[in-house]
C-alpha positions in Angstrom: -1.7 12.5 -40.0 -4.0 9.7 -39.4 -4.3 8.7 -35.8 -4.4 5.2 -36.1 -5.1 4.1 -32.5 -8.1 7.0 -32.4 -10.2 4.6 -35.2 -13.0 2.6 -34.3 -13.1 -1.1 -34.0 -16.2 -3.0 -34.6 -15.6 -5.6 -32.4 -17.5 -4.0 -29.4 -14.9 -5.8 -26.9 -13.7 -3.1 -24.4 -10.0 -3.6 -23.0 -9.7 -3.5 -19.2 -6.0 -2.9 -18.8 -3.6 -1.7 -21.7 -0.4 0.1 -21.1 3.5 -0.5 -20.5 5.2 -3.1 -18.4 8.9 -3.2 -17.6 9.7 0.2 -17.9 12.9 1.5 -16.5 13.4 5.1 -15.5 15.2 7.3 -13.0 13.0 8.3 -10.4 13.1 11.0 -7.1 11.8 9.4 -4.1 10.5 11.4 -0.9 12.0 10.2 2.2 10.7 10.6 5.9 13.3 13.3 6.8 12.1 15.6 4.3 14.8 14.6 1.5 14.7 12.7 -1.5 16.4 9.4 -2.9 17.6 9.0 -6.8 16.4 5.4 -7.7 15.7 3.4 -10.7 12.1 2.6 -11.1 10.6 -0.3 -12.8 7.4 0.7 -13.6 4.2 -0.8 -15.0 1.4 1.3 -15.9 -2.0 0.7 -17.5 -5.2 2.4 -18.6 -8.4 0.7 -19.5 -9.5 1.2 -23.5 -13.6 1.6 -24.4 -15.0 -0.7 -26.9 -15.2 2.1 -29.9 -11.1 2.7 -29.9 -9.1 0.6 -31.9 -5.9 1.2 -29.7 -4.6 3.6 -26.9 -1.5 6.3 -27.4 1.5 4.5 -25.9 3.9 7.4 -26.5 1.8 9.6 -24.1 2.3 7.0 -21.4 6.4 7.5 -21.7 5.8 11.3 -22.2 3.8 11.4 -18.6 6.9 8.9 -16.9 9.4 10.9 -18.3 7.9 14.3 -16.7 7.2 12.6 -13.4 10.7 10.9 -13.3 12.2 14.4 -12.6 10.3 15.4 -9.5 10.3 13.9 -6.3 7.2 11.3 -5.8 5.6 9.6 -3.1 2.4 8.1 -2.7 0.2 11.5 -2.3 1.5 12.1 -5.7 0.5 8.9 -7.3 -3.2 10.0 -7.6 -2.3 13.1 -9.6 -0.4 11.3 -12.0 -3.1 8.5 -12.5 -5.4 11.3 -12.7 -3.2 13.2 -15.2 -3.1 10.3 -17.4 -7.1 9.5 -17.6 -7.1 13.2 -18.9 -4.6 12.7 -21.5 -5.6 9.6 -22.7 -9.6 10.2 -22.3 -9.5 7.0 -20.0 -12.0 6.2 -17.2 -9.6 3.8 -15.4 -5.8 3.7 -14.7 -3.2 1.6 -12.2 0.5 1.7 -11.3 3.1 -0.5 -9.8 6.3 1.5 -9.2 8.8 -0.7 -7.5 12.5 0.6 -6.7 15.8 -0.6 -4.7 15.7 1.7 -1.6 18.6 2.0 0.5 18.8 2.9 3.8 21.8 3.3 6.6 22.0 0.5 9.1 24.9 0.2 11.9 26.3 -3.2 12.6 24.9 -4.6 16.1 28.6 -4.3 18.2 30.7 -2.7 15.9 28.4 -0.2 15.1 30.0 0.0 11.6 27.4 1.8 9.1 26.7 0.6 6.1 23.1 0.7 3.5 21.2 -1.8 3.5 19.1 -2.1 0.4 14.8 -2.8 0.5 12.5 -3.1 -2.3 9.9 -0.7 -2.4 6.7 -0.4 -4.5 3.7 2.2 -4.9 0.8 0.7 -6.1 -2.6 2.9 -7.2 -5.6 2.7 -9.0 -8.0 5.2 -10.2 -11.7 4.9 -11.0 -12.4 8.4 -12.3 -16.3 7.5 -12.8 -16.5 6.6 -9.2 -14.0 9.1 -8.0 -12.2 5.9 -6.3 -8.7 6.0 -5.3 -6.9 2.4 -3.8 -3.4 3.0 -2.7 -1.0 0.3 -1.5 2.6 0.9 -0.3 4.8 -2.5 -0.6 8.0 -3.6 1.2 10.3 -6.3 0.9 12.6 -6.4 3.6 15.4 -9.3 4.2 15.7 -11.3 7.3 17.4 -14.5 8.9 15.6 -17.6 9.7 17.0 -20.6 11.8 15.0 -23.7 12.0 13.8 -24.8 15.1 13.2 -28.8 14.7 17.0 -28.4 13.3 18.3 -27.0 16.3 15.9 -29.5 18.5 17.5 -32.6 16.8 21.4 -31.9 16.7 23.7 -32.4 18.7 25.3 -29.0 17.7 24.4 -26.5 14.8 21.2 -26.0 13.3 20.7 -25.0 9.6 19.5 -21.3 8.9 19.4 -19.1 5.7 17.9 -15.7 4.3 14.4 -15.0 4.3 12.7 -12.1 2.9 9.2 -10.5 4.3 6.6 -9.4 1.7 4.2 -6.8 2.8 1.7 -4.7 1.2 -0.5 -2.4 3.3 -3.6 0.0 2.6 -3.9 3.5 5.1 -6.7 4.2 7.1 -7.1 7.3 5.9 -5.6 9.4 3.4 -4.3 11.6 6.1 -3.0 8.5 7.9 0.4 8.1 5.9 2.9 5.7 6.5 6.4 6.0 5.0 8.4 3.1 3.6 10.8 3.4 6.4 8.4 2.7 9.0 7.0 -0.3 7.3 10.8 -1.5 7.3 11.3 -0.9 10.6 8.3 -2.4 11.7 8.8 -5.7 10.0 12.8 -6.2 9.6 12.9 -7.7 13.2 10.5 -10.2 13.1 12.9 -12.9 11.6 15.0 -15.1 13.9 17.9 -12.2 13.8 17.7 -9.1 11.5 20.1 -8.8 8.1 22.9 -6.0 8.0 25.0 -4.9 5.2 28.9 -4.6 7.1 29.7 -7.3 9.8 33.2 -7.5 11.5 33.8 -10.6 13.6 32.0 -9.3 16.6 29.1 -8.7 14.8 29.0 -11.9 13.1 29.0 -13.7 16.5 26.5 -11.6 17.7 24.1 -12.2 14.5 24.8 -15.9 14.5 23.9 -16.4 18.3 21.1 -14.2 18.4 19.4 -16.3 15.9 20.3 -19.8 17.4 18.4 -18.4 20.3 15.5 -17.1 18.1 14.8 -20.0 16.2 11.5 -19.6 13.9 9.8 -21.4 11.3 8.7 -19.6 8.5 5.5 -19.7 9.7 6.4 -17.8 12.9 7.9 -15.2 11.1 4.5 -14.7 9.5 2.7 -14.8 12.6 5.0 -12.3 14.2 4.6 -10.2 11.1 0.9 -10.5 11.3 1.2 -9.4 15.4 3.6 -6.2 14.4 1.1 -5.1 11.7 -1.7 -5.4 13.7 0.0 -3.0 16.3 0.0 0.0 13.7 -3.2 1.8 13.6 -2.7 3.6 10.1 -3.0 0.2 8.5 -6.7 -1.1 7.5 -5.6 -3.8 5.6 -2.4 -5.8 4.9 -1.1 -8.9 2.8 1.9 -10.6 3.9 4.3 -13.2 2.7 7.5 -14.6 4.5 9.8 -16.6 1.9 12.7 -18.5 3.4 15.4 -19.8 1.0 16.3 -23.0 2.5 19.8 -23.9 2.8 19.4 -27.8 3.1 16.9 -27.7 0.2 16.7 -26.9 -3.5 13.6 -25.3 -2.8 12.0 -22.5 -0.8 9.7 -22.2 2.1 6.9 -20.0 2.0 3.7 -18.6 4.4 1.1 -16.0 3.6 -2.0 -13.9 5.2 -4.3 -11.6 4.2 -6.0 -9.3 6.9 -8.8 -6.4 7.4 -9.2 -4.5 10.2 -12.4 -5.7 11.7 -12.7 -2.5 13.4 -12.8 -0.2 9.9 -14.4 -2.0 7.4 -17.4 0.2 7.6 
């Protein structure tokens, strides 16, 4: 049969990224404790396409993803996946984003009743075979509470509070200086007015409510505290962090963001 995708194209336009988006497949995510967790992944996967090819072979993307979905994966395996994709498609560059909902056990602050807290994790990588360059970033979305300092200050009683989310993306200092998703979550989940918990009894709810009231933070405060926390981790050479607060007294969100490169590691 004719391989239409491999036929020549005369327009002389190379395509920087072509591939698949919103691919849902089961994956096995490696955990810090040595096990792995079954998750549903949402994948965006792409390669570059030279100007002389009409199209790429999208079926090979799915074949590769299906193969990788059957074995445990972490950031360490992302490079191998991209290298295999480039080899299968004779491509020089490839990129992937693998997002998934990740569950960790978390005990209530007073009753110590345990439940599972869900976070959004992301493995994001790009490979340039021509220059032998690999870039990997680890991402996490972490829910927290925020309580408005202004509202507390001007009100005779009470203060508006709401759920917020800290979204972070980091690069490591060195391939051997690996950071687990559990480490990143633990670093940031306490940066709001109070952490969020999956199971709360009455004593726990009292604790959470009063803790947030005693620790009011604007979205800017949560961002700055997150930046300070990320700076304490020597394995991180670059980070991007955003905080979004789902305002309870407005029909809009407030946000703040920051990107930073560790100046000591620029070279």
